[in-house]
TITOR-652859 format. One record per residue: z, y, x of N, C-alpha, C in turn; residue in one letter. Coordinates in Angstrom, 1 decimal, decimal comma, m for minus. Layout:
! TITOR-652859
Z/Y/X/Z/Y/X/Z/Y/X/A
...
END
This chain:
! TITOR-652859
27,5/m8,4/32,1/28,4/m9,5/32,4/29,8/m9,1/32,1/M
30,0/m8,1/31,4/31,4/m7,6/31,1/32,2/m8,7/30,4/T
31,5/m9,4/29,5/32,3/m10,4/28,7/32,8/m11,5/29,6/G
32,0/m11,9/30,6/32,4/m13,0/31,5/33,5/m12,6/32,4/A
33,5/m11,3/32,9/34,6/m10,8/33,7/35,9/m10,7/33,0/R
35,8/m10,4/31,7/37,1/m10,3/30,9/37,6/m11,7/30,4/R
36,8/m12,7/30,6/37,2/m14,0/30,1/38,6/m14,5/30,7/T
39,5/m14,9/29,9/40,8/m15,4/30,4/40,6/m16,6/31,2/P
41,5/m16,9/32,2/41,4/m18,1/33,0/41,8/m19,3/32,1/P
41,5/m20,5/32,7/41,9/m21,8/32,0/40,9/m22,3/31,0/G
41,4/m23,2/30,2/40,5/m23,9/29,2/40,0/m23,0/28,1/R
40,9/m22,1/27,7/40,5/m21,1/26,6/39,4/m20,2/27,1/A
39,4/m19,8/28,4/38,3/m19,0/28,9/37,0/m19,8/29,0/G
37,2/m21,1/29,4/36,0/m21,9/29,5/35,3/m22,1/28,2/R
36,2/m22,4/27,1/35,6/m22,5/25,8/34,9/m21,3/25,3/L
35,5/m20,1/25,6/34,9/m18,9/25,2/33,5/m18,7/25,9/R
33,5/m19,0/27,2/32,2/m18,9/28,0/31,2/m19,9/27,4/L
31,6/m21,1/27,1/30,7/m22,1/26,5/30,1/m21,7/25,2/R
31,0/m21,1/24,4/30,5/m20,5/23,1/29,5/m19,4/23,3/H
29,9/m18,5/24,2/29,0/m17,3/24,5/27,6/m17,8/25,0/S
27,6/m18,8/25,8/26,4/m19,4/26,3/25,5/m20,0/25,2/L
26,2/m20,8/24,4/25,5/m21,4/23,2/24,9/m20,4/22,3/D
25,6/m19,3/22,0/25,1/m18,2/21,1/23,9/m17,6/21,8/V
24,0/m17,3/23,1/22,9/m16,6/23,8/21,7/m17,5/23,8/A
21,8/m18,8/24,1/20,7/m19,7/24,1/20,0/m19,8/22,7/E
20,9/m19,9/21,7/20,3/m20,0/20,3/19,6/m18,7/20,0/R
20,2/m17,6/20,4/19,6/m16,2/20,1/18,3/m16,1/20,8/G
18,2/m16,6/22,1/16,9/m16,5/22,8/15,9/m17,4/22,2/A
16,2/m18,6/21,7/15,3/m19,4/21,0/14,7/m18,8/19,7/D
15,6/m18,2/18,9/15,2/m17,5/17,7/14,3/m16,3/18,0/L
14,7/m15,6/19,0/13,8/m14,4/19,4/12,5/m14,8/19,9/L
12,4/m15,9/20,6/11,1/m16,4/21,1/10,2/m16,9/19,9/E
10,9/m17,5/18,9/10,1/m17,9/17,7/9,6/m16,7/16,9/Q
10,5/m15,7/16,8/10,1/m14,4/16,2/9,0/m13,8/16,9/K
9,0/m13,8/18,3/8,0/m13,2/19,1/6,6/m13,9/18,9/L
6,6/m15,2/18,8/5,4/m15,9/18,5/4,7/m15,5/17,2/R
5,6/m15,4/16,2/5,1/m15,0/14,9/4,6/m13,5/14,9/I
5,3/m12,7/15,5/5,0/m11,2/15,6/3,7/m11,1/16,4/L
3,5/m11,8/17,5/2,3/m11,7/18,3/1,0/m12,1/17,5/R
1,2/m13,2/16,7/0,1/m13,6/15,9/m0,2/m12,5/14,8/S
0,8/m12,0/14,2/0,6/m11,0/13,2/0,0/m9,7/13,8/E
0,5/m9,4/15,0/0,0/m8,2/15,6/m1,5/m8,3/15,9/H
m2,0/m9,5/16,4/m3,4/m9,7/16,6/m4,2/m9,5/15,3/Q
m3,7/m10,1/14,2/m4,4/m10,0/12,9/m4,5/m8,5/12,5/R
m3,4/m7,7/12,7/m3,4/m6,3/12,3/m4,3/m5,5/13,2/L
m4,4/m5,8/14,5/m5,3/m5,1/15,4/m6,8/m5,3/14,9/L
m7,1/m6,5/14,5/m8,4/m6,8/14,0/m8,7/m6,0/12,7/R
m7,7/m6,0/11,8/m7,8/m5,2/10,6/m8,0/m3,8/10,9/A
m7,2/m3,3/11,8/m7,3/m1,8/12,2/m8,7/m1,5/12,7/R
m9,2/m2,4/13,6/m10,6/m2,2/14,1/m11,6/m2,2/13,0/E
m11,5/m3,1/12,1/m12,5/m3,1/11,0/m12,4/m1,9/10,1/S
m11,1/m1,5/9,8/m10,9/m0,3/9,0/m11,4/1,0/9,7/A
m11,3/1,1/11,0/m11,8/2,2/11,7/m13,3/2,3/11,7/E
m13,9/1,1/11,8/m15,4/1,1/11,8/m15,9/1,5/10,5/R
m15,3/1,0/9,4/m15,7/1,4/8,0/m15,5/2,9/7,8/A
m14,4/3,4/8,2/m14,1/4,8/8,0/m15,2/5,7/8,8/W
m15,4/5,3/10,0/m16,4/6,1/10,8/m17,8/6,1/10,2/R
m18,2/4,9/9,8/m19,5/4,7/9,1/m19,6/5,6/7,9/D
m18,6/5,6/7,1/m18,6/6,4/5,8/m18,6/7,9/6,1/L
m17,8/8,3/7,1/m17,8/9,7/7,5/m19,2/10,2/8,0/V
m19,8/9,3/8,8/m21,2/9,6/9,3/m22,2/9,7/8,1/A
m22,1/8,8/7,1/m23,0/8,9/6,0/m22,7/10,2/5,2/E
m21,4/10,5/4,9/m21,1/11,7/4,2/m21,6/13,0/4,9/A
m21,4/13,0/6,2/m21,8/14,2/6,9/m23,4/14,4/6,9/E
m24,1/13,2/6,9/m25,5/13,3/6,8/m26,0/13,9/5,5/S
m25,4/13,4/4,4/m25,7/14,0/3,0/m25,3/15,4/2,9/W
m24,2/15,8/3,5/m23,7/17,2/3,5/m24,7/18,1/4,2/L
m25,2/17,6/5,4/m26,1/18,4/6,1/m27,4/18,7/5,3/L
m27,9/17,6/4,7/m29,1/17,8/3,9/m28,9/18,8/2,7/R
m27,7/18,6/2,1/m27,4/19,5/1,0/m27,3/21,0/1,4/G
m26,7/21,2/2,6/m26,6/22,6/3,1/m28,0/23,1/3,5/L
m28,8/22,3/4,1/m30,2/22,7/4,5/m31,0/23,1/3,2/L
m30,7/22,4/2,1/m31,5/22,7/0,9/m31,0/23,9/0,2/L
m29,6/24,1/0,1/m29,1/25,2/m0,8/m28,2/26,2/m0,1/S
m27,8/26,0/1,2/m27,0/26,9/1,9/m25,5/26,7/1,7/G
m24,7/27,4/2,4/m23,2/27,2/2,4/m22,6/27,6/1,1/E
m23,2/28,6/0,4/m22,7/29,1/m0,9/m22,7/28,0/m1,9/Q
m23,7/27,1/m1,8/m23,7/26,0/m2,8/m22,5/25,0/m2,6/A
m22,1/24,9/m1,3/m20,9/24,0/m1,0/m19,7/24,6/m1,6/L
m19,5/25,9/m1,4/m18,3/26,6/m1,9/m18,2/26,5/m3,5/D
m19,3/26,7/m4,1/m19,3/26,6/m5,6/m19,1/25,2/m6,1/S
m19,7/24,2/m5,3/m19,5/22,8/m5,7/m18,0/22,4/m5,5/A
m17,3/22,9/m4,5/m16,0/22,5/m4,3/m14,9/23,2/m5,2/A
m15,4/24,3/m5,8/m14,4/25,1/m6,7/m13,9/24,3/m7,8/A
m12,6/24,3/m8,0/m12,0/23,6/m9,2/m11,7/22,1/m9,0/G
m12,2/21,5/m7,8/m12,0/20,1/m7,6/m10,6/19,9/m7,1/V
m9,8/19,0/m7,7/m8,4/18,7/m7,2/m8,4/17,9/m6,0/A
m7,3/18,0/m5,2/m7,2/17,2/m4,0/m7,0/15,7/m4,3/P
m7,4/14,8/m3,4/m7,1/13,4/m3,5/m5,6/13,1/m3,3/A
m5,1/12,0/m3,9/m3,8/11,6/m3,7/m3,7/10,2/m3,2/E
m2,9/10,0/m2,2/m2,8/8,6/m1,6/m1,3/8,1/m1,7/T
m1,3/6,8/m2,1/0,0/6,1/m2,2/0,0/5,0/m1,1/T
1,0/5,0/m0,3/1,1/3,9/0,7/2,1/2,8/0,2/V
1,6/1,6/0,3/2,4/0,4/m0,1/3,0/m0,2/1,2/H
4,3/m0,6/1,1/5,1/m1,0/2,2/5,6/m2,5/2,0/W
5,8/m3,2/3,1/6,4/m4,5/3,1/7,4/m4,6/4,3/T
8,2/m5,6/4,2/9,1/m5,9/5,3/9,0/m7,4/5,7/T
8,6/m7,7/6,9/8,5/m9,1/7,3/9,1/m9,2/8,7/S
9,8/m10,2/9,0/10,4/m10,5/10,3/11,3/m9,2/10,7/M
11,9/m8,6/9,8/12,7/m7,4/10,1/12,0/m6,2/10,4/G
10,6/m6,2/10,2/9,8/m5,0/10,5/9,3/m4,4/9,2/V
9,6/m3,1/8,9/9,0/m2,4/7,7/7,7/m1,8/8,2/R
6,6/m2,1/7,5/5,3/m1,5/7,8/4,5/m1,3/6,6/R
3,4/m0,5/6,7/2,5/m0,3/5,5/1,6/m1,6/5,4/P
1,3/m1,9/4,1/0,4/m3,0/3,9/m0,9/m2,5/3,4/T
m0,9/m1,4/2,7/m2,2/m0,9/2,2/m2,0/0,6/1,7/A
m3,1/1,2/1,5/m3,0/2,6/0,9/m4,0/2,7/m0,2/A
m3,6/3,1/m1,4/m4,5/3,3/m2,5/m4,7/4,8/m2,7/S
m5,9/5,2/m2,8/m6,2/6,7/m2,9/m6,9/7,0/m4,2/T
m6,5/8,0/m4,9/m7,1/8,4/m6,1/m7,9/9,7/m5,8/S
m9,2/9,6/m6,0/m10,1/10,8/m5,8/m10,4/11,3/m7,2/V
m9,9/12,5/m7,5/m10,2/12,9/m8,9/m11,7/13,2/m9,1/P
m12,1/13,0/m10,4/m13,5/13,4/m10,7/m13,7/14,9/m10,9/G
m14,9/15,2/m10,9/m15,2/16,7/m11,1/m14,9/17,1/m12,5/R
m14,1/18,2/m12,7/m13,8/18,7/m14,0/m15,1/19,1/m14,8/P
m15,0/19,0/m16,1/m16,2/19,4/m16,9/m16,5/20,8/m16,8/A
m15,5/21,6/m16,5/m15,6/23,1/m16,5/m16,2/23,6/m15,1/T
m16,2/22,8/m14,1/m16,7/23,2/m12,8/m18,2/23,1/m12,7/S
m18,8/23,9/m11,8/m20,2/23,9/m11,7/m20,7/22,7/m11,0/A
m21,8/22,1/m11,4/m22,4/20,9/m10,8/m22,9/21,3/m9,4/A
m23,0/20,4/m8,5/m23,6/20,6/m7,2/m25,0/21,1/m7,4/P
m25,5/21,9/m6,4/m26,8/22,6/m6,5/m27,9/21,7/m6,3/A
m27,7/20,5/m5,6/m28,8/19,6/m5,3/m28,3/18,2/m5,3/N
m29,2/17,2/m5,3/m28,8/15,8/m5,3/m28,1/15,4/m4,0/T
m28,5/16,0/m2,9/m27,8/15,6/m1,6/m26,4/15,9/m1,7/A
m26,0/17,1/m2,3/m24,5/17,4/m2,4/m23,8/16,4/m3,3/L
m24,5/15,9/m4,3/m23,9/14,9/m5,2/m23,6/13,7/m4,4/V
m24,6/13,2/m3,6/m24,4/12,1/m2,8/m23,3/12,3/m1,7/H
m23,2/13,6/m1,2/m22,2/13,9/m0,2/m20,8/13,8/m0,8/A
m20,7/14,3/m2,1/m19,4/14,3/m2,8/m18,9/12,8/m2,9/E
m19,8/11,9/m3,4/m19,4/10,5/m3,6/m19,1/9,9/m2,2/A
m19,9/10,2/m1,2/m19,7/9,6/0,1/m18,4/10,0/0,7/A
m18,0/11,3/0,5/m16,7/11,8/1,1/m15,6/11,2/0,3/Y
m15,7/10,9/m1,0/m14,7/10,2/m1,7/m14,4/8,8/m1,1/G
m15,5/8,1/m0,8/m15,4/6,8/m0,2/m14,8/6,9/1,2/R
m15,1/7,9/2,0/m14,6/8,2/3,3/m13,1/8,5/3,3/A
m12,7/9,2/2,3/m11,2/9,5/2,1/m10,4/8,2/1,9/V
m11,0/7,4/1,0/m10,3/6,1/0,7/m10,2/5,3/2,0/R
m11,3/5,2/2,7/m11,4/4,5/4,0/m10,4/5,0/5,0/A
m10,3/6,4/5,1/m9,4/7,0/6,0/m8,0/6,6/5,8/A
m7,6/6,6/4,5/m6,2/6,2/4,1/m6,0/4,7/4,5/A
m7,0/3,9/4,3/m6,8/2,4/4,6/m6,7/2,3/6,1/E
m7,5/3,1/6,9/m7,4/3,0/8,3/m6,1/3,5/8,8/Y
m5,6/4,6/8,2/m4,3/5,1/8,7/m3,2/4,1/8,4/A
m3,2/3,4/7,3/m2,2/2,4/7,0/m2,3/1,2/8,0/A
m3,5/0,8/8,3/m3,8/m0,3/9,2/m3,3/0,1/10,6/A
m3,6/1,3/11,0/m3,2/1,8/12,3/m1,7/1,9/12,5/D
m1,0/2,4/11,4/0,5/2,5/11,4/1,1/1,1/11,5/A
0,5/0,1/10,7/1,1/m1,2/10,7/0,9/m1,9/12,0/A
m0,2/m1,8/12,7/m0,4/m2,4/14,0/0,5/m1,7/15,0/A
0,7/m0,4/14,9/1,5/0,3/15,9/3,0/m0,2/15,7/G
3,4/m0,3/14,5/4,8/m0,6/14,2/5,1/m2,1/14,7/T
4,2/m3,0/14,4/4,5/m4,4/14,8/4,3/m4,5/16,3/V
3,4/m3,7/16,9/3,3/m3,7/18,4/4,5/m3,3/19,1/G
5,2/m2,3/18,5/6,5/m1,8/19,1/7,5/m2,9/19,0/E
7,5/m3,6/17,8/8,5/m4,7/17,7/8,3/m5,8/18,6/E
7,0/m6,1/18,9/6,6/m7,2/19,8/7,2/m6,8/21,2/V
7,0/m5,5/21,6/7,5/m5,1/22,9/9,0/m5,2/23,0/T
9,7/m4,7/22,0/11,2/m4,7/22,0/11,7/m6,1/22,0/G
11,1/m7,0/21,2/11,6/m8,4/21,1/11,3/m9,1/22,5/T
10,2/m8,8/23,1/9,9/m9,4/24,4/10,9/m9,0/25,5/R
11,3/m7,7/25,4/12,4/m7,2/26,3/13,7/m7,8/26,1/H
14,1/m8,1/24,8/15,3/m8,7/24,5/15,4/m10,1/25,0/R
14,2/m10,9/24,8/14,2/m12,2/25,3/14,3/m12,3/26,8/V
13,6/m11,4/27,5/13,6/m11,3/28,9/15,0/m11,1/29,4/R
15,7/m10,1/28,8/17,1/m9,8/29,2/18,0/m11,0/29,0/A
17,8/m11,8/27,9/18,7/m12,9/27,7/18,3/m14,0/28,7/L
17,0/m14,3/28,9/16,6/m15,5/29,8/16,8/m15,2/31,3/R
16,6/m14,0/31,7/16,6/m13,7/33,1/18,0/m13,1/33,6/R
18,8/m12,6/32,7/20,0/m11,9/33,1/21,2/m12,5/32,5/H
21,3/m12,4/31,2/22,6/m12,7/30,5/22,9/m14,2/30,6/W
21,9/m15,1/30,2/22,2/m16,5/30,2/22,5/m17,1/31,6/I
21,7/m16,7/32,7/22,1/m17,1/34,0/23,5/m16,7/34,5/P
23,9/m15,5/34,1/25,2/m15,0/34,4/26,3/m15,8/33,7/R
26,0/m16,1/32,5/27,0/m16,9/31,7/27,1/m18,3/32,3/L
26,0/m18,9/32,7/26,0/m20,2/33,3/26,8/m20,2/34,6/R
26,5/m19,1/35,4/27,2/m19,0/36,7/28,8/m18,8/36,5/E
29,1/m18,0/35,5/30,6/m17,9/35,2/31,2/m19,2/34,7/A
30,4/m20,0/33,9/30,9/m21,2/33,4/31,1/m22,2/34,5/L
30,1/m22,2/35,5/30,3/m23,1/36,7/31,5/m22,7/37,5/D
31,8/m21,4/37,6/33,0/m21,0/38,4/34,2/m21,4/37,6/R
34,2/m21,3/36,3/35,3/m21,7/35,5/35,6/m23,2/35,6/S
34,5/m24,0/35,5/34,6/m25,5/35,7/35,2/m25,8/37,1/D
34,7/m25,2/38,1/35,2/m25,4/39,4/36,7/m25,0/39,6/L
37,1/m23,9/39,0/38,5/m23,5/39,0/39,4/m24,4/38,3/A
38,9/m24,9/37,1/39,7/m25,9/36,3/39,9/m27,2/37,1/L
38,8/m27,6/37,7/38,8/m28,9/38,5/39,8/m28,8/39,6/E
39,7/m27,6/40,3/40,6/m27,4/41,5/42,1/m27,3/41,0/Q
42,3/m26,6/39,9/43,7/m26,5/39,3/44,2/m27,9/38,9/A
43,3/m28,7/38,3/43,8/m30,1/37,9/44,1/m30,9/39,2/E
43,3/m30,8/40,2/43,5/m31,5/41,4/44,8/m31,1/42,1/H
45,0/m29,8/42,2/46,3/m29,3/42,8/47,5/m29,7/41,9/E
47,3/m29,7/40,6/48,4/m30,2/39,7/48,7/m31,6/40,0/D
47,7/m32,4/40,1/47,9/m33,9/40,4/48,6/m34,1/41,7/G
48,2/m33,3/42,8/48,9/m33,4/44,1/50,3/m33,1/43,9/V
50,7/m32,0/43,2/52,1/m31,6/43,0/52,9/m32,7/42,3/R
52,2/m33,3/41,3/53,0/m34,3/40,5/53,2/m35,6/41,4/R
52,3/m35,9/42,2/52,5/m37,1/43,1/53,6/m36,8/44,1/R
53,6/m35,6/44,7/54,6/m35,2/45,6/56,0/m35,2/45,0/R
56,0/m34,7/43,7/57,3/m34,7/43,0/57,8/m36,1/42,7/A
56,9/m37,0/42,4/57,2/m38,4/42,2/57,9/m39,1/43,4/T
57,2/m38,8/44,6/57,7/m39,3/45,8/59,1/m38,8/46,1/R
END
């Protein structure tokens, strides 16, 4: 309420208070509109995150199942030789900004193929495991992007809700109270001025 305390007396102060109140009310309306849009978007992102997590977990379970079969058939040495020379996957995160919030929209992952010079997997189960882990890595990147997007928008929802609450519950009522006091003081000053003029006329 610092602004209201520093407001000069008289009509100039009242105009300043009126302007501050109008700005605060317009700001609260805009923030409430933004909050409605953000809440809707947050719900959509939460559903997308849940779906991406489910897909990722299913693919990891499938990959681990194939890997276990491959290890039972050929042992751990077969896994080491199958992994030799294979380059790591690379992920690119795509970003967007909406309603003032920068968040990931998607993640594209490049899983390199097996070089011609590297040894082939020792059994078919390891071939299936390699393909399944490639799909799981892509799903993991998509889940990570969905999780980050939902978290970022969720934080903005919380922050915007706090700002609306501060305006509606604290700042706007204080400005109205200060404006009422200013109106009362002006009315009293005008009344006293009128009494003085009548006395002076007599």
